[in-house]
mmCIF file of the C-alpha atoms, coordinates in Angstrom:
data_MODEL
# 
_entry.id   MODEL 
# 
loop_
_atom_site.group_PDB 
_atom_site.id 
_atom_site.type_symbol 
_atom_site.label_atom_id 
_atom_site.label_alt_id 
_atom_site.label_comp_id 
_atom_site.label_asym_id 
_atom_site.label_entity_id 
_atom_site.label_seq_id 
_atom_site.pdbx_PDB_ins_code 
_atom_site.Cartn_x 
_atom_site.Cartn_y 
_atom_site.Cartn_z 
_atom_site.occupancy 
_atom_site.B_iso_or_equiv 
_atom_site.pdbx_formal_charge 
_atom_site.auth_seq_id 
_atom_site.auth_comp_id 
_atom_site.auth_asym_id 
_atom_site.auth_atom_id 
_atom_site.pdbx_PDB_model_num 
ATOM 1   C CA . MET A 1 1   ? -0.060  0.058  0.005   1.00 0.00 ? 1   MET A CA 1 
ATOM 2   C CA . LEU A 1 2   ? 1.356   3.369  -1.019  1.00 0.00 ? 2   LEU A CA 1 
ATOM 3   C CA . ALA A 1 3   ? -0.207  6.484  0.614   1.00 0.00 ? 3   ALA A CA 1 
ATOM 4   C CA . ASP A 1 4   ? 0.160   10.255 0.171   1.00 0.00 ? 4   ASP A CA 1 
ATOM 5   C CA . ARG A 1 5   ? -1.147  13.691 1.098   1.00 0.00 ? 5   ARG A CA 1 
ATOM 6   C CA . ARG A 1 6   ? -1.828  16.262 -1.463  1.00 0.00 ? 6   ARG A CA 1 
ATOM 7   C CA . GLN A 1 7   ? -3.518  19.534 -1.611  1.00 0.00 ? 7   GLN A CA 1 
ATOM 8   C CA . LYS A 1 8   ? -5.764  20.609 -4.420  1.00 0.00 ? 8   LYS A CA 1 
ATOM 9   C CA . ASN A 1 9   ? -7.769  24.020 -4.748  1.00 0.00 ? 9   ASN A CA 1 
ATOM 10  C CA . GLY A 1 10  ? -6.644  24.746 -1.247  1.00 0.00 ? 10  GLY A CA 1 
ATOM 11  C CA . THR A 1 11  ? -8.205  21.417 0.229   1.00 0.00 ? 11  THR A CA 1 
ATOM 12  C CA . TYR A 1 12  ? -5.987  18.631 1.536   1.00 0.00 ? 12  TYR A CA 1 
ATOM 13  C CA . TYR A 1 13  ? -6.747  14.973 0.802   1.00 0.00 ? 13  TYR A CA 1 
ATOM 14  C CA . ASN A 1 14  ? -5.407  11.640 1.156   1.00 0.00 ? 14  ASN A CA 1 
ATOM 15  C CA . ARG A 1 15  ? -4.708  9.168  -1.629  1.00 0.00 ? 15  ARG A CA 1 
ATOM 16  C CA . PHE A 1 16  ? -3.670  5.549  -1.375  1.00 0.00 ? 16  PHE A CA 1 
ATOM 17  C CA . ARG A 1 17  ? -3.587  2.513  -3.600  1.00 0.00 ? 17  ARG A CA 1 
ATOM 18  C CA . PHE A 1 18  ? -4.779  -0.862 -2.154  1.00 0.00 ? 18  PHE A CA 1 
ATOM 19  C CA . PRO A 1 19  ? -4.472  -4.014 -4.551  1.00 0.00 ? 19  PRO A CA 1 
ATOM 20  C CA . GLY A 1 20  ? -4.428  -1.882 -7.788  1.00 0.00 ? 20  GLY A CA 1 
ATOM 21  C CA . LYS A 1 21  ? -7.462  0.329  -6.914  1.00 0.00 ? 21  LYS A CA 1 
ATOM 22  C CA . GLU A 1 22  ? -6.960  4.020  -5.901  1.00 0.00 ? 22  GLU A CA 1 
ATOM 23  C CA . TYR A 1 23  ? -8.730  5.415  -2.969  1.00 0.00 ? 23  TYR A CA 1 
ATOM 24  C CA . LYS A 1 24  ? -9.089  9.130  -2.532  1.00 0.00 ? 24  LYS A CA 1 
ATOM 25  C CA . LYS A 1 25  ? -10.596 11.057 0.675   1.00 0.00 ? 25  LYS A CA 1 
ATOM 26  C CA . SER A 1 26  ? -10.979 14.594 1.203   1.00 0.00 ? 26  SER A CA 1 
ATOM 27  C CA . LEU A 1 27  ? -9.856  15.899 4.537   1.00 0.00 ? 27  LEU A CA 1 
ATOM 28  C CA . LYS A 1 28  ? -12.367 18.829 4.172   1.00 0.00 ? 28  LYS A CA 1 
ATOM 29  C CA . THR A 1 29  ? -9.652  21.335 5.428   1.00 0.00 ? 29  THR A CA 1 
ATOM 30  C CA . ASN A 1 30  ? -7.390  23.719 4.157   1.00 0.00 ? 30  ASN A CA 1 
ATOM 31  C CA . ILE A 1 31  ? -5.108  23.483 6.922   1.00 0.00 ? 31  ILE A CA 1 
ATOM 32  C CA . ASP A 1 32  ? -1.959  21.259 6.641   1.00 0.00 ? 32  ASP A CA 1 
ATOM 33  C CA . PRO A 1 33  ? -2.789  17.995 8.627   1.00 0.00 ? 33  PRO A CA 1 
ATOM 34  C CA . GLY A 1 34  ? 0.785   17.572 9.415   1.00 0.00 ? 34  GLY A CA 1 
ATOM 35  C CA . ALA A 1 35  ? 1.585   21.158 10.846  1.00 0.00 ? 35  ALA A CA 1 
ATOM 36  C CA . PHE A 1 36  ? -1.826  20.717 12.767  1.00 0.00 ? 36  PHE A CA 1 
ATOM 37  C CA . ILE A 1 37  ? -0.575  17.515 14.469  1.00 0.00 ? 37  ILE A CA 1 
ATOM 38  C CA . LEU A 1 38  ? 2.694   18.758 15.161  1.00 0.00 ? 38  LEU A CA 1 
ATOM 39  C CA . ARG A 1 39  ? 1.301   21.721 17.023  1.00 0.00 ? 39  ARG A CA 1 
ATOM 40  C CA . GLY A 1 40  ? -0.588  19.560 19.363  1.00 0.00 ? 40  GLY A CA 1 
ATOM 41  C CA . ARG A 1 41  ? -3.867  19.607 17.320  1.00 0.00 ? 41  ARG A CA 1 
ATOM 42  C CA . THR A 1 42  ? -4.551  23.319 17.834  1.00 0.00 ? 42  THR A CA 1 
ATOM 43  C CA . LEU A 1 43  ? -4.280  26.426 15.565  1.00 0.00 ? 43  LEU A CA 1 
ATOM 44  C CA . GLN A 1 44  ? -3.607  28.578 18.496  1.00 0.00 ? 44  GLN A CA 1 
ATOM 45  C CA . GLN A 1 45  ? 0.155   27.657 19.004  1.00 0.00 ? 45  GLN A CA 1 
ATOM 46  C CA . PRO A 1 46  ? 2.410   29.745 16.994  1.00 0.00 ? 46  PRO A CA 1 
ATOM 47  C CA . ARG A 1 47  ? 5.181   27.982 15.201  1.00 0.00 ? 47  ARG A CA 1 
ATOM 48  C CA . GLU A 1 48  ? 8.664   28.688 16.595  1.00 0.00 ? 48  GLU A CA 1 
ATOM 49  C CA . ALA A 1 49  ? 10.884  30.732 14.381  1.00 0.00 ? 49  ALA A CA 1 
ATOM 50  C CA . PRO A 1 50  ? 13.936  28.681 13.239  1.00 0.00 ? 50  PRO A CA 1 
ATOM 51  C CA . ARG A 1 51  ? 17.030  30.056 14.663  1.00 0.00 ? 51  ARG A CA 1 
ATOM 52  C CA . LYS A 1 52  ? 19.375  31.671 12.356  1.00 0.00 ? 52  LYS A CA 1 
ATOM 53  C CA . GLN A 1 53  ? 22.705  29.650 11.808  1.00 0.00 ? 53  GLN A CA 1 
ATOM 54  C CA . ASN A 1 54  ? 26.090  31.325 11.295  1.00 0.00 ? 54  ASN A CA 1 
ATOM 55  C CA . LEU A 1 55  ? 26.842  29.190 8.151   1.00 0.00 ? 55  LEU A CA 1 
ATOM 56  C CA . PRO A 1 56  ? 30.027  29.694 6.151   1.00 0.00 ? 56  PRO A CA 1 
ATOM 57  C CA . SER A 1 57  ? 30.042  30.929 2.715   1.00 0.00 ? 57  SER A CA 1 
ATOM 58  C CA . THR A 1 58  ? 30.507  28.361 -0.196  1.00 0.00 ? 58  THR A CA 1 
ATOM 59  C CA . ASN A 1 59  ? 33.730  30.010 -0.846  1.00 0.00 ? 59  ASN A CA 1 
ATOM 60  C CA . ARG A 1 60  ? 34.916  29.525 2.654   1.00 0.00 ? 60  ARG A CA 1 
ATOM 61  C CA . VAL A 1 61  ? 34.114  25.946 2.596   1.00 0.00 ? 61  VAL A CA 1 
ATOM 62  C CA . ILE A 1 62  ? 36.050  25.376 -0.590  1.00 0.00 ? 62  ILE A CA 1 
ATOM 63  C CA . CYS A 1 63  ? 39.009  27.371 0.824   1.00 0.00 ? 63  CYS A CA 1 
ATOM 64  C CA . GLU A 1 64  ? 38.927  25.291 3.945   1.00 0.00 ? 64  GLU A CA 1 
ATOM 65  C CA . TYR A 1 65  ? 38.578  22.034 2.246   1.00 0.00 ? 65  TYR A CA 1 
ATOM 66  C CA . LEU A 1 66  ? 41.502  22.767 -0.250  1.00 0.00 ? 66  LEU A CA 1 
ATOM 67  C CA . GLU A 1 67  ? 43.806  23.865 2.700   1.00 0.00 ? 67  GLU A CA 1 
ATOM 68  C CA . SER A 1 68  ? 42.973  20.789 4.721   1.00 0.00 ? 68  SER A CA 1 
ATOM 69  C CA . ARG A 1 69  ? 43.672  18.165 1.717   1.00 0.00 ? 69  ARG A CA 1 
ATOM 70  C CA . LYS A 1 70  ? 46.787  19.854 0.338   1.00 0.00 ? 70  LYS A CA 1 
ATOM 71  C CA . LYS A 1 71  ? 49.053  17.866 2.450   1.00 0.00 ? 71  LYS A CA 1 
ATOM 72  C CA . PHE A 1 72  ? 47.424  14.726 1.632   1.00 0.00 ? 72  PHE A CA 1 
ATOM 73  C CA . LEU A 1 73  ? 47.263  14.997 -2.198  1.00 0.00 ? 73  LEU A CA 1 
ATOM 74  C CA . ALA A 1 74  ? 49.891  15.122 -4.774  1.00 0.00 ? 74  ALA A CA 1 
ATOM 75  C CA . ASP A 1 75  ? 50.554  18.484 -6.431  1.00 0.00 ? 75  ASP A CA 1 
ATOM 76  C CA . THR A 1 76  ? 48.773  17.284 -9.667  1.00 0.00 ? 76  THR A CA 1 
ATOM 77  C CA . SER A 1 77  ? 45.681  15.991 -7.772  1.00 0.00 ? 77  SER A CA 1 
ATOM 78  C CA . HIS A 1 78  ? 45.415  19.162 -5.660  1.00 0.00 ? 78  HIS A CA 1 
ATOM 79  C CA . SER A 1 79  ? 45.830  21.462 -8.615  1.00 0.00 ? 79  SER A CA 1 
ATOM 80  C CA . THR A 1 80  ? 42.799  19.459 -10.371 1.00 0.00 ? 80  THR A CA 1 
ATOM 81  C CA . ARG A 1 81  ? 40.730  20.032 -7.633  1.00 0.00 ? 81  ARG A CA 1 
ATOM 82  C CA . VAL A 1 82  ? 41.544  23.642 -7.360  1.00 0.00 ? 82  VAL A CA 1 
ATOM 83  C CA . MET A 1 83  ? 40.663  23.994 -10.991 1.00 0.00 ? 83  MET A CA 1 
ATOM 84  C CA . HIS A 1 84  ? 37.342  22.340 -10.575 1.00 0.00 ? 84  HIS A CA 1 
ATOM 85  C CA . LEU A 1 85  ? 36.252  24.083 -7.510  1.00 0.00 ? 85  LEU A CA 1 
ATOM 86  C CA . ARG A 1 86  ? 37.277  27.504 -9.284  1.00 0.00 ? 86  ARG A CA 1 
ATOM 87  C CA . HIS A 1 87  ? 35.028  26.514 -12.016 1.00 0.00 ? 87  HIS A CA 1 
ATOM 88  C CA . LEU A 1 88  ? 32.298  25.813 -9.697  1.00 0.00 ? 88  LEU A CA 1 
ATOM 89  C CA . THR A 1 89  ? 32.752  29.227 -7.879  1.00 0.00 ? 89  THR A CA 1 
ATOM 90  C CA . ARG A 1 90  ? 32.537  31.082 -11.167 1.00 0.00 ? 90  ARG A CA 1 
ATOM 91  C CA . GLN A 1 91  ? 29.239  29.165 -12.212 1.00 0.00 ? 91  GLN A CA 1 
ATOM 92  C CA . LEU A 1 92  ? 27.843  30.225 -8.531  1.00 0.00 ? 92  LEU A CA 1 
ATOM 93  C CA . GLY A 1 93  ? 28.735  33.837 -9.092  1.00 0.00 ? 93  GLY A CA 1 
ATOM 94  C CA . GLU A 1 94  ? 27.498  35.981 -6.073  1.00 0.00 ? 94  GLU A CA 1 
ATOM 95  C CA . ARG A 1 95  ? 25.848  32.878 -4.685  1.00 0.00 ? 95  ARG A CA 1 
ATOM 96  C CA . ALA A 1 96  ? 29.126  31.634 -3.729  1.00 0.00 ? 96  ALA A CA 1 
ATOM 97  C CA . ASP A 1 97  ? 29.590  34.337 -1.091  1.00 0.00 ? 97  ASP A CA 1 
ATOM 98  C CA . ALA A 1 98  ? 26.219  33.594 0.495   1.00 0.00 ? 98  ALA A CA 1 
ATOM 99  C CA . PRO A 1 99  ? 25.975  30.928 3.210   1.00 0.00 ? 99  PRO A CA 1 
ATOM 100 C CA . CYS A 1 100 ? 26.215  27.567 1.939   1.00 0.00 ? 100 CYS A CA 1 
ATOM 101 C CA . ALA A 1 101 ? 22.881  26.319 3.379   1.00 0.00 ? 101 ALA A CA 1 
ATOM 102 C CA . GLY A 1 102 ? 20.997  24.393 0.900   1.00 0.00 ? 102 GLY A CA 1 
ATOM 103 C CA . ARG A 1 103 ? 23.903  23.561 -1.291  1.00 0.00 ? 103 ARG A CA 1 
ATOM 104 C CA . THR A 1 104 ? 25.454  20.150 -1.428  1.00 0.00 ? 104 THR A CA 1 
ATOM 105 C CA . ILE A 1 105 ? 28.910  19.948 -2.566  1.00 0.00 ? 105 ILE A CA 1 
ATOM 106 C CA . TRP A 1 106 ? 30.258  16.373 -2.575  1.00 0.00 ? 106 TRP A CA 1 
ATOM 107 C CA . LEU A 1 107 ? 33.877  16.564 -1.581  1.00 0.00 ? 107 LEU A CA 1 
ATOM 108 C CA . ASP A 1 108 ? 35.778  13.357 -1.065  1.00 0.00 ? 108 ASP A CA 1 
ATOM 109 C CA . PRO A 1 109 ? 37.800  12.854 2.166   1.00 0.00 ? 109 PRO A CA 1 
# 
């Protein structure tokens, strides 16, 4: 059985399939059921604002990575990584100076 929750025209509904047949049931609400449950089944509790994190910029992460790997890599391997990460930085443009939240950069150990 596979189930999911969707929203259509402001109303949430559940949908699932069971032995090949689809079932759909309106929740008759425009309130997100997940948020409602997490708030203790009340709409009166305001959601707590997420705390701001001091995240490093993508440029800073790249610089720290390259510096930390320099002593473990051959010069040619290090130069290759510098080249590729410089290209990434150019592609990101101004976003490279923004906090790196929401970006995933795979850098091998």
